[in-house]
N, C-alpha and C positions, 0 to 999 in steps of 0.2 A: 830050076834056078841054078845057075852055075856058081862055083865057089867064088869067082871074082865078083860077080854081081852081088852075091850075099855080103861079101866083105865091104863093098862100096856102100851098100845100104846101111850096114852097121856103123861104118865110119860117119856117114851123113847123120844118122840118128844121134850119135855121140856129140857131133858138132852142134846140132840143134839144141840138145840138152845143155851143152856148155854155154850157148848164147842165152838161153832162157833163165838159167840158174844165176842168182845174184852171187857176186864174188866179194869176199872180204879183202880189204887192202892188207898191207903188211901189219905186223903186230903194232897195235895202237901205242902212241906215245902220249905222255901226260900233256893235257891241254885240250884245245878245241877239237872235237871230232871232225872228220871230213865233212865239209859243208854243214858243220854244227851251228853256223849262224844263218843258214838258209839264204845266203846272198845269191847263190846259184839257184835259179828258179825254173819253173816249167815254161815251155813255149806257149804262146797265146793260143795256139790250136789245141792245146791240151787242157784248156780251162773253159768253164762256163761262168762268166762273170768273175767272181773271186774263188769259186770252187775249183779244185784240182780234180780232173776227171780220170786221168790215167794213173795206174798204180805205181809206175816207175818214172814219172815225169820230173820229180824233184831229185837231182843228182845225189847219189849215195844213200837215198832213202826209198823205202817202199811204204805206200800208204793204203789205207782202206777206210771206208766210212766217209763221213762228211768233213773233209779237210779243206780249209781255205788258205790261200796264199795272200798275206796281208802286206800292204805297203805302208810305211810310216806316215802318220797323219791321216790315214783313211778314216772315214766316218761311218758309223752305224747309227741311224737316226740322229740324235743330238750328241752322241758320244764319239769322241775321237779315240781311235785305237792306237795306242802308243807302241813303239818298238824300242827296247832298251839299248840296243847297239846296232849300228848299221842302218839299213833301210828296209829290211824284210824280216818277216816272221811267219809262222803258221798258226792257224787256229783249229783246234780240235772240236768239232761239233758233235752231234749225236753219234755215239758208238764209233768214234773215229780213232784211228791208230796210225802212228808213225813208227817205223822200226828200221834198224840198221844192223847189218851183219859185221861183227867185230872179230878181229884176230887178236887173241890174248894169250898170256902164258898160263898154262894149266896150273891150278892150285894156288895161284896168286890171288890177292884180294884187291879189289878196285872200288873206287867211289865214283859215282856219276853225279855231276852237278848240272842243273839246268834252270833257266829262268822261266817263270810262269806269271801270268797276270789274269785276274778274273775279268770277265766282260759282263754279260747280262744274266747269267745263271746265279742262283743264290747259294746253293750248297755244293759247290764244285769240289771235285776230288779227282785224283789221277791214279791209275794203276800202272806202276812201273815194274817191269819184269826183265830178268836176264836168265834165259834158260828156264829151269823149273822153279827158280826163286822169284817171288813177287812180293810187292808191298803196296798198300793203298795210302797215298799221301793226301791228307786234308789240306786244301788250299783256300778255304773260305775266309780265313783271317788274313788281312793284309798288314804287313809289318813295315812298309815303307811308304813315304809320301808320293813316290812315283807310281805306285800301283804294282810294280814288279818286285818279286821276291825270287831268290835263288834257293832251290831245294837240293838236298843231297840224298843219295841212295847208294848202298854198298852191296857188293856180292863177292862170293868166292868162286873163281872160274873152275868149273868141273870139266870143261873141254877147251880145246884150243881155238874153236870158233863158237861164238855165242850171238844170239839175237838180243839186242837191246830194244825193248818195246815200251812205248809210252801210249797209254790208252785212256780215253775219256769214256767211262761207263755210263755217263749221264744221258738221259733222254728228255729233252725239253720240247715244249710246244713249238718253239722256234728252233729248228735244227742247227742254226748257226750260233746259238748261245752256248759257248764253251770257252775254255781258257786259251789264251795266246801262249805259244811256246817259242822260245828262242835260246840261243847260246847254250849248247849242250857240250859238256867237256867231261874228260875222264882223268882220274888220278890214281896212281898205284899206291896202295897203302902198305906200309911196312908193319910187321907184327908188333903189337903193343909191347913196349919195353918198360922195364923198371930202371930208374936211375939208381946209382949206388946209394944204399942206405934208405931207399924209398920203397915201401911195400906196394904202393900204388903203381899202376901202369899208365903211361902217358899223362902223368900228373901235371906236366907243363903244357899240355894241349898242343904241342908242336906238330903232332901227326894228326891229319884230318883231311876233310874234303877239299877239293880244288876251289879256290876263291878267285873269281875273275879280277885281274889286276886293274881294270878300268871301271869297276863298279864299287860303290861305297857302301853296299848293304850286306856284305858278308855272305854266308851260306847257312841256311836253316837246317838243323838236324831234327828229323821228325821222331815221333814216338815209335818205339820198337817192341816187338814181341820177344820173348826170352830167347828164341832160336835164331833171330835175325842177326845178320852181320851189321855191325855199327859203322857208319862213316866216320865216327870219332872213336878210333880204336881204344879199347879198354873201358869205354863208358857207354851207358844206355840212357835213354830218355823215357821216362814213364809219364804218360798222359793219355787222355782220350783223343784230343784233337790239336793240342798245342805243341810248341817246339822250343828249342833253345837256339841261339844264334851264335855261329862260329865267326869270329871277327879277326882282322889282321891289323898289325901295327902300322901299315901304310895308310889306313883310313880311320883308325881308332886309337885311343889311348890304351895301351896294353901294359899291365904291371910288370911283366917279365917276358923276355923273348919276343917272338914274332906273332904269336897267336894266343887267343884267350876265348872264353865263353861268356856271352851276355845272356843273363836270365831274364827273358823278355815277357814271360807269361805268368808272372806272379806265382801263386800257389797251385796253378793248374798244370804245371810241368815240373818234374824233378829230374835232376841229373844224378846218376848213381853208378857205383862200382862195388862189386863184391870182392873182398880181399881175404887171403888166408890169415887167420889169427889163432892164437892159443888161448882157450878159455882160462880166465883168471889172470892173464898177463896184462900189464898196462901198456898203453900206446899213446902217442901224441899225434893228433891230426892238426896240421898247420896249413894255412892258405892265405891268399891275398884277395881282398875285396876292394873294389873301386868303381869308378865310372868310366865310360868309354870315350869321354870327351866329345860326345855327340849331342850336347844340349839337354841331356836328361838331368835337369836340376831338381833334386828332390831328396828327402831323407831316405836313402836307400838302406836296405837291410837284407842280409842273407841268413837263412836258417840252415845250420849244419847238424846232421844226425850221424852218430857212429855208435852202433850197438844200442845201449839204453841211454846214452848221453846225448844231450842236445845243447846247442848254443845259438844265440842270435847276435850277429855282428852287424853293427850299424855303421854307415858311412854317410856323412853329410855332403852331398854332391852339389857342386855349382855347375855341373855339366861341362867342365873344362879339363877333365882328366884328374888323375891322382888315385892313390890307393892306400890301404892300411893292411898290416899283417895281423893275423889272429891265430890262436891255437886252442885246441880242446883236448883234454886228457881224459882217458876212460879205461876201464877194465873190460876186456873182451868177455862177452857172455857166451859166445858160441864160435864155431868155425864153419863157414866163413862169417865175417862181419860185413854188413852192408853200410857203405858210406854214401850219404845222400846230401844234396844241396838243392835249395830252392829259394826263390825270391819271396820275401815276407809279404810284399804288397804288389799290386799292379801300378804301373807308372806310365805316363804319356808325356811326350814332348809337346811343345807349343803347337806343332803342326798336326797333332792328334795321333801320331804313330806311337806304337808301344815301345817301351824301353825298359831297362832295368839294370841291376848291379852287374859288374863284371867280376868273374871268378877266374883265378889263375894261380899257377905255382903251388899246386896241392901236393902235400907230402904226408906220409904216414910212417912213423918210426916206432920201434919198440923202446920203452923206457925201463930202466932197471928197477926203480923203486916206486912204490905207490905215492902218488901226489894228488893233491886236490885238483878238481877241474878248475881251469883258469882261462882267462882271456887276456891277451897282451895288446 
């Protein structure tokens, strides 16, 4: 083989590899991912009924397993399959996966938000992974009357290109019984900061996952393990299967600023943060409790824990918005101190969806002298 022939073959091989390998677009910007709403779909020749047969037939996505391309209003038996926005979505059946290669900035932290709806499986969950990091999100509880919820997941980029993968690990008798997925977006998260005079980080909840501007249901923050990256910087959610809801002022009554947290799971989920404290020194924890103006009319209550001190703050809600300010003073027993909030009860709106008290504007400051614990 001559040198010229060998060079041409090597060049041809490289060109073939370049064609076959998926390419990431430029560094992602905050908002919807390329074809994150799945409005660009496969050709009819690449489908068998609703099932997508070719791994690369949905633009910007790679699929495997039993993946269906769903049109708004499509029926399965007596059930209408809804789409939250636009006219198209995908459904992940047995052992199905969708993934997209993203260009990101190394060492930055990002949050993924996507909308999911249950169909006919009972204990649905999704495995979301970016590179070596992964988390299992329970989606069997429905928090909206539409059936669609938006979930968030965060990661810290270890490389400049990463695979975002959403996988349905379930295996049902009907391979098409799996969750619908639509509207996948990304948001760059800034490091959790402390306001001047506030020991807590992100106490105003202004930094958090992407909330779709045209949806009124916020974004759910799932339970996290100790080593996970939180989509709500500075804060963790402790629970087995339940979540807290991140809400915006465009669609909810928010006590302060543009964002807040609605505690929708009663005592089954707790929002917490560990803060540096000096044992024996006194501190004041202050916060706002209210309702989201979403029809959650009930005697709401938030339980707050800081070290060994506890307080229950009640708010009589008419479901139309409003809040009250409360504080709790305590002596630190250790370093660090764990600050915890949870709803005292479960609550439902008239349409049967879960709701709860809104928490916002949380601050922790050191106080010079010992004072009795009090509520304002």
